[in-house]
N, CA, C and O atoms as a DFTB+ gen file, in Angstrom:
424 C
 N C O
     1  1      24.281       0.443      16.081
     2  2      24.228       1.193      15.052
     3  2      23.177       2.233      15.262
     4  3      22.435       1.986      16.213
     5  1      22.920       3.386      14.580
     6  2      22.113       4.687      14.946
     7  2      21.050       4.358      14.554
     8  3      21.115       4.400      13.326
     9  1      19.763       3.945      14.967
    10  2      17.960       4.443      13.608
    11  2      18.185       5.889      14.074
    12  3      18.252       6.581      15.089
    13  1      18.276       5.947      12.510
    14  2      17.194       7.057      11.980
    15  2      15.621       7.308      10.960
    16  3      15.278       6.993       9.821
    17  1      15.224       7.767      11.681
    18  2      13.867       7.856      11.531
    19  2      14.012       8.043       9.367
    20  3      13.454       7.374       8.497
    21  1      14.987       9.221       9.245
    22  2      14.469       9.265       8.080
    23  2      15.278       8.408       7.262
    24  3      15.145       8.439       6.038
    25  1      15.924       7.811       7.698
    26  2      16.243       6.457       6.476
    27  2      14.638       5.440       6.839
    28  3      14.243       5.041       5.744
    29  1      13.902       5.062       7.707
    30  2      12.740       4.482       7.793
    31  2      12.221       5.160       6.973
    32  3      11.594       4.511       6.136
    33  1      12.213       6.303       6.840
    34  2      10.643       7.002       6.034
    35  2      11.373       6.381       4.220
    36  3      11.169       5.418       3.481
    37  1      12.137       7.448       4.205
    38  2      13.045       6.461       2.790
    39  2      12.601       4.748       2.041
    40  3      12.332       4.366       0.902
    41  1      12.710       4.117       3.315
    42  2      12.516       3.099       3.298
    43  2      11.277       2.792       2.670
    44  3      10.836       2.714       1.523
    45  1      10.881       2.648       3.823
    46  2       8.694       2.834       4.164
    47  2       8.338       3.404       2.210
    48  3       7.482       2.861       1.511
    49  1       9.423       4.783       1.649
    50  2       7.986       5.673       0.756
    51  2       8.962       4.630      -0.618
    52  3       8.138       4.475      -1.520
    53  1      10.154       4.015      -0.984
    54  2      10.195       3.159      -1.269
    55  2       9.667       1.292      -1.804
    56  3       9.215       0.700      -2.784
    57  1      10.048       1.061      -0.599
    58  2       8.132       0.095      -0.570
    59  2       6.784       0.183      -1.035
    60  3       6.280      -0.726      -1.695
    61  1       6.036       1.458      -0.660
    62  2       4.893       2.304      -1.707
    63  2       5.435       2.452      -2.874
    64  3       4.721       3.056      -3.674
    65  1       6.758       2.008      -3.370
    66  2       6.507       2.678      -4.867
    67  2       6.054       1.992      -5.859
    68  3       5.830       2.554      -6.931
    69  1       5.815       0.522      -5.668
    70  2       4.973       0.524      -6.448
    71  2       3.369       0.260      -5.809
    72  3       2.927       0.193      -4.662
    73  1       2.696       0.140      -7.314
    74  2       1.462       0.825      -7.348
    75  2       0.460      -0.352      -7.188
    76  3      -0.736      -0.072      -7.109
    77  1       0.689      -1.091      -7.157
    78  2       0.545      -2.910      -6.763
    79  2       1.030      -3.386      -4.632
    80  3       0.266      -3.904      -3.818
    81  1       1.507      -3.240      -4.558
    82  2       1.994      -3.141      -3.394
    83  2       1.180      -1.329      -2.657
    84  3       1.888      -0.600      -1.962
    85  1      -0.146      -0.982      -2.967
    86  2      -0.087       0.800      -2.891
    87  2      -1.375      -0.248      -2.471
    88  3      -1.886      -0.598      -1.407
    89  1      -1.682      -0.645      -4.407
    90  2      -3.539      -1.384      -4.295
    91  2      -3.729      -2.707      -2.793
    92  3      -4.543      -2.606      -1.875
    93  1      -3.040      -3.470      -2.925
    94  2      -2.944      -4.613      -1.968
    95  2      -2.820      -4.000      -0.818
    96  3      -2.937      -4.786       0.122
    97  1      -2.688      -3.237      -0.604
    98  2      -2.699      -2.073       1.268
    99  2      -4.252      -1.669       1.432
   100  3      -5.008      -1.814       2.393
   101  1      -4.522      -0.949      -0.218
   102  2      -5.861      -0.664       0.185
   103  2      -7.080      -1.951       0.232
   104  3      -8.097      -2.020       0.921
   105  1      -6.440      -3.059      -0.944
   106  2      -7.162      -4.192       0.506
   107  2      -8.062      -4.594       1.415
   108  3      -9.180      -5.099       1.519
   109  1      -6.586      -3.922       2.419
   110  2      -6.808      -4.696       3.143
   111  2      -7.307      -3.785       3.919
   112  3      -7.556      -4.102       5.082
   113  1      -7.646      -2.064       3.333
   114  2      -8.268      -1.702       4.223
   115  2      -9.686      -2.346       5.524
   116  3     -10.180      -2.174       6.638
   117  1      -9.757      -3.588       3.572
   118  2     -11.267      -4.364       4.515
   119  2     -11.449      -5.079       5.649
   120  3     -12.502      -5.447       6.169
   121  1     -10.167      -5.266       6.033
   122  2     -10.060      -6.532       7.684
   123  2      -8.361      -7.999       6.293
   124  3      -7.812      -7.535       5.293
   125  1      -8.214      -8.818       6.580
   126  2      -7.542     -10.015       7.073
   127  2      -8.047     -10.332       5.350
   128  3      -9.150      -9.907       5.006
   129  1      -7.442     -10.856       4.648
   130  2      -7.559     -10.845       3.372
   131  2      -6.339     -12.100       2.825
   132  3      -5.129     -12.093       3.054
   133  1      -6.938     -12.860       2.246
   134  2      -6.314     -14.063       1.358
   135  2      -5.337     -13.650       0.105
   136  3      -5.647     -12.540      -0.326
   137  1      -4.329     -14.205      -0.533
   138  2      -3.710     -13.607      -1.390
   139  2      -4.836     -14.277      -3.430
   140  3      -4.697     -13.716      -4.517
   141  1      -5.552     -15.251      -3.196
   142  2      -6.530     -15.314      -3.950
   143  2      -7.466     -13.626      -4.391
   144  3      -7.304     -12.872      -5.351
   145  1      -8.660     -13.528      -2.915
   146  2      -9.221     -12.492      -3.284
   147  2      -8.831     -11.545      -3.752
   148  3      -9.259     -10.954      -4.743
   149  1      -7.437     -11.144      -2.669
   150  2      -6.671     -10.011      -3.366
   151  2      -6.943      -9.960      -5.143
   152  3      -7.664      -9.308      -5.898
   153  1      -5.896     -11.070      -5.286
   154  2      -5.776     -11.204      -6.361
   155  2      -6.894     -11.106      -7.601
   156  3      -6.647     -10.820      -8.773
   157  1      -8.428     -11.482      -6.905
   158  2      -9.093     -11.379      -7.920
   159  2      -9.701     -10.135      -7.507
   160  3     -10.665      -9.935      -8.246
   161  1      -9.564      -9.168      -6.620
   162  2      -9.518      -8.216      -7.011
   163  2      -9.256      -6.988      -7.316
   164  3      -9.995      -6.028      -7.537
   165  1      -7.967      -7.125      -7.304
   166  2      -7.036      -6.490      -7.706
   167  2      -7.460      -7.077      -9.601
   168  3      -7.154      -6.171     -10.376
   169  1      -7.939      -8.088     -10.197
   170  2      -7.746      -8.615     -11.211
   171  2      -6.307      -9.187     -11.256
   172  3      -6.245      -9.801     -12.321
   173  1      -5.193      -9.274     -10.650
   174  2      -3.671      -9.211     -11.471
   175  2      -3.529     -10.903     -10.394
   176  3      -3.996     -11.201      -9.294
   177  1      -2.863     -11.494     -11.160
   178  2      -2.082     -13.014     -10.982
   179  2      -2.010     -13.149      -9.856
   180  3      -1.978     -12.007      -9.399
   181  1      -1.948     -14.021      -8.873
   182  2      -1.790     -14.599      -6.917
   183  2      -0.605     -14.557      -7.190
   184  3       0.036     -13.886      -6.381
   185  1       0.244     -15.196      -8.377
   186  2       1.974     -14.790      -8.070
   187  2       2.223     -13.823      -7.869
   188  3       2.968     -13.428      -6.973
   189  1       1.495     -13.022      -8.886
   190  2       2.259     -11.653      -8.676
   191  2       1.841     -10.566      -6.755
   192  3       2.546      -9.990      -5.928
   193  1       0.396     -10.831      -6.905
   194  2       0.029     -10.548      -5.313
   195  2       1.442     -11.176      -4.636
   196  3       2.541     -10.622      -4.622
   197  1       1.199     -12.084      -4.253
   198  2       1.658     -13.214      -3.072
   199  2       4.132     -12.413      -3.337
   200  3       5.052     -12.869      -2.658
   201  1       4.259     -11.554      -4.194
   202  2       5.617     -11.983      -4.369
   203  2       5.682     -10.481      -3.506
   204  3       6.491     -10.091      -2.665
   205  1       4.094      -9.622      -4.277
   206  2       4.108      -8.008      -3.702
   207  2       3.766      -8.049      -1.858
   208  3       4.041      -7.239      -0.973
   209  1       3.231      -9.052      -1.837
   210  2       3.074      -9.382       0.396
   211  2       4.087      -9.824       0.633
   212  3       4.181     -10.096       1.829
   213  1       5.760     -10.259      -0.470
   214  2       6.527     -10.915       0.530
   215  2       7.195      -9.143       0.846
   216  3       7.403      -8.452       1.843
   217  1       7.348      -8.987      -0.663
   218  2       8.523      -7.788      -0.246
   219  2       6.699      -6.797       0.889
   220  3       6.831      -5.574       0.921
   221  1       5.995      -7.075       1.269
   222  2       5.803      -6.278       1.646
   223  2       5.639      -6.516       3.612
   224  3       5.604      -5.640       4.475
   225  1       5.576      -7.887       3.751
   226  2       5.771      -8.875       4.797
   227  2       7.417      -8.336       5.418
   228  3       7.587      -7.563       6.360
   229  1       8.374      -8.920       4.682
   230  2       9.887      -8.370       4.521
   231  2      10.595      -7.024       5.532
   232  3      11.484      -6.802       6.354
   233  1       9.000      -6.089       4.469
   234  2       9.442      -5.158       5.977
   235  2       8.888      -4.655       7.288
   236  3       9.338      -3.788       8.037
   237  1       7.872      -5.355       7.384
   238  2       7.306      -5.536       8.065
   239  2       5.387      -5.007       8.214
   240  3       4.567      -5.012       9.131
   241  1       5.372      -4.642       6.884
   242  2       4.231      -3.374       7.121
   243  2       2.746      -4.712       6.936
   244  3       1.601      -4.479       6.549
   245  1       3.169      -5.666       7.247
   246  2       1.853      -6.507       6.765
   247  2       1.970      -8.288       7.395
   248  3       2.743      -9.032       6.792
   249  1       1.416      -8.675       8.224
   250  2       0.894     -10.255       8.705
   251  2       0.615     -11.259       7.957
   252  3       0.082     -10.851       6.925
   253  1       0.689     -12.063       7.974
   254  2      -0.041     -13.733       7.294
   255  2      -0.344     -14.257       8.843
   256  3      -0.288     -13.679       9.928
   257  1      -0.634     -15.394       8.517
   258  2      -1.598     -15.413       9.786
   259  2      -1.712     -16.931       7.999
   260  3      -1.911     -16.482       6.870
   261  1      -1.522     -18.647       8.251
   262  2      -1.791     -19.654       7.968
   263  2      -2.888     -19.956       8.303
   264  3      -3.433     -19.315       9.201
   265  1      -3.752     -21.380       7.467
   266  2      -5.144     -21.264       8.275
   267  2      -5.155     -22.963       6.847
   268  3      -5.252     -22.673       5.655
   269  1      -5.079     -24.045       7.141
   270  2      -5.309     -25.009       5.915
   271  2      -4.030     -24.521       4.717
   272  3      -2.814     -24.543       4.530
   273  1      -4.997     -24.198       4.268
   274  2      -4.113     -24.264       2.180
   275  2      -3.871     -22.714       1.810
   276  3      -3.346     -22.383       0.747
   277  1      -4.284     -21.838       2.742
   278  2      -4.920     -20.377       2.414
   279  2      -4.002     -19.845       3.161
   280  3      -4.051     -20.349       4.283
   281  1      -2.736     -18.625       3.007
   282  2      -2.939     -18.082       3.592
   283  2      -3.255     -16.535       3.916
   284  3      -3.816     -15.878       3.039
   285  1      -3.031     -16.134       4.725
   286  2      -3.810     -14.803       5.300
   287  2      -3.233     -12.977       4.964
   288  3      -2.008     -13.033       4.853
   289  1      -3.582     -11.920       4.835
   290  2      -2.578     -10.805       5.364
   291  2      -3.140      -9.992       6.043
   292  3      -4.307     -10.383       6.063
   293  1      -3.053      -8.912       6.744
   294  2      -3.558      -7.682       7.332
   295  2      -2.112      -6.959       7.112
   296  3      -0.969      -7.207       6.729
   297  1      -3.009      -5.795       7.659
   298  2      -2.005      -5.645       8.249
   299  2      -1.585      -4.602       9.443
   300  3      -2.368      -3.833      10.000
   301  1       0.354      -4.788       9.827
   302  2       0.682      -4.757      10.925
   303  2       0.178      -3.497      12.312
   304  3      -0.130      -3.400      13.499
   305  1       0.389      -2.774      11.099
   306  2      -0.283      -1.611      11.608
   307  2      -0.712      -0.173      11.110
   308  3       0.059       0.769      10.929
   309  1      -1.878      -0.174      10.949
   310  2      -3.244       0.865      10.845
   311  2      -2.708       2.026      10.409
   312  3      -2.986       2.743       9.448
   313  1      -1.556       2.130      11.621
   314  2      -1.540       3.601      10.884
   315  2      -0.533       4.681       9.107
   316  3      -0.211       5.769       8.630
   317  1      -0.541       2.682       8.876
   318  2      -0.358       2.474       7.628
   319  2      -0.680       3.770       6.670
   320  3      -0.063       4.710       6.171
   321  1      -2.100       3.221       6.719
   322  2      -3.320       4.137       6.387
   323  2      -3.142       5.852       6.389
   324  3      -3.104       6.604       5.415
   325  1      -3.075       6.084       7.425
   326  2      -2.902       7.510       6.898
   327  2      -1.732       8.122       6.314
   328  3      -1.811       9.301       5.970
   329  1      -0.552       7.419       6.139
   330  2       0.414       7.556       5.255
   331  2      -0.615       7.734       4.055
   332  3      -0.713       8.861       3.569
   333  1      -1.440       6.627       3.509
   334  2      -1.701       6.726       2.165
   335  2      -3.089       7.305       1.661
   336  3      -3.634       7.436       0.565
   337  1      -3.473       7.657       3.291
   338  2      -4.358       8.708       2.552
   339  2      -3.960      10.496       3.078
   340  3      -4.657      11.505       3.184
   341  1      -2.685      10.241       3.280
   342  2      -2.388      11.654       3.118
   343  2      -0.961      11.547       1.489
   344  3      -0.163      12.233       0.850
   345  1      -1.274      10.780       1.558
   346  2      -0.636      11.003       0.546
   347  2      -1.898      11.062      -1.598
   348  3      -1.604      11.215      -2.784
   349  1      -3.566      10.756      -0.539
   350  2      -4.036      11.060      -1.916
   351  2      -4.770      12.574      -1.865
   352  3      -5.448      13.229      -2.656
   353  1      -4.341      12.738      -0.710
   354  2      -4.287      14.324      -0.475
   355  2      -3.030      14.589      -0.738
   356  3      -2.343      13.669      -1.182
   357  1      -2.855      14.974      -0.677
   358  2      -1.625      15.398      -1.798
   359  2      -1.943      15.211      -2.791
   360  3      -2.028      16.337      -3.282
   361  1      -2.208      14.517      -3.512
   362  2      -2.623      14.814      -4.937
   363  2      -3.407      14.653      -5.422
   364  3      -3.334      14.212      -6.569
   365  1      -4.766      14.956      -4.741
   366  2      -5.670      16.108      -4.803
   367  2      -5.634      16.957      -4.602
   368  3      -6.343      17.697      -5.284
   369  1      -4.770      17.590      -3.484
   370  2      -4.829      18.877      -4.053
   371  2      -3.394      19.453      -5.228
   372  3      -3.009      20.558      -5.610
   373  1      -3.134      18.612      -5.375
   374  2      -2.496      18.753      -6.847
   375  2      -3.418      18.690      -7.856
   376  3      -3.635      19.800      -8.341
   377  1      -3.784      18.162      -8.146
   378  2      -4.407      18.464      -9.167
   379  2      -5.776      19.007      -8.850
   380  3      -6.588      19.201      -9.755
   381  1      -6.057      19.264      -7.557
   382  2      -6.598      21.709      -7.719
   383  2      -5.668      22.665      -7.975
   384  3      -5.778      23.814      -8.403
   385  1      -4.789      22.050      -7.665
   386  2      -4.346      23.563      -8.345
   387  2      -3.678      23.357      -9.890
   388  3      -2.871      24.174     -10.336
   389  1      -4.037      22.376     -10.514
   390  2      -3.039      22.063     -11.879
   391  2      -4.916      23.051     -12.268
   392  3      -5.040      24.259     -12.471
   393  1      -5.831      22.201     -12.250
   394  2      -7.532      22.592     -12.610
   395  2      -7.059      24.059     -12.090
   396  3      -6.567      24.806     -12.935
   397  1      -7.149      24.396     -11.093
   398  2      -6.863      26.429     -10.867
   399  2      -6.204      26.830     -12.095
   400  3      -6.748      27.472     -12.994
   401  1      -5.550      26.605     -12.091
   402  2      -4.497      27.230     -12.990
   403  2      -4.795      27.260     -14.774
   404  3      -4.559      28.165     -15.574
   405  1      -5.491      25.693     -15.033
   406  2      -5.651      26.165     -15.891
   407  2      -6.675      26.512     -16.711
   408  3      -6.763      26.379     -17.931
   409  1      -7.687      27.115     -15.677
   410  2      -9.126      27.745     -15.623
   411  2      -8.536      29.193     -15.666
   412  3      -8.582      29.730     -16.773
   413  1      -8.076      29.797     -14.804
   414  2      -7.068      30.484     -15.341
   415  2      -6.129      31.340     -16.660
   416  3      -5.967      32.458     -17.151
   417  1      -5.716      30.016     -16.777
   418  2      -5.315      30.228     -18.454
   419  2      -6.228      30.542     -19.967
   420  3      -5.773      30.840     -21.071
   421  1      -7.976      30.308     -19.450
   422  2      -8.950      29.947     -20.583
   423  2      -9.060      31.835     -20.668
   424  3      -9.790      32.374     -21.500
């Protein structure tokens, strides 16, 4: 089996296609967090957060550590934040282009 970066990228973007997963990753920018902290921060049910963290964990994007009754999660590779930041920059550029187009129409 040959490793192809394009397949990895496609799978990564598929995983990142869920807004809750992106919000979870953004929460983890602050460092290691528990499921309950993430759920409270995002105002989402802990069971939903756990499900999405399981997907992120299955793709090796987050790691987990158990301490007592709590599980703490962190991002495996901080370079992932560069991907999220680049996506935000593309989005912002798109908004600027749309604004400029609307202003020209006035």
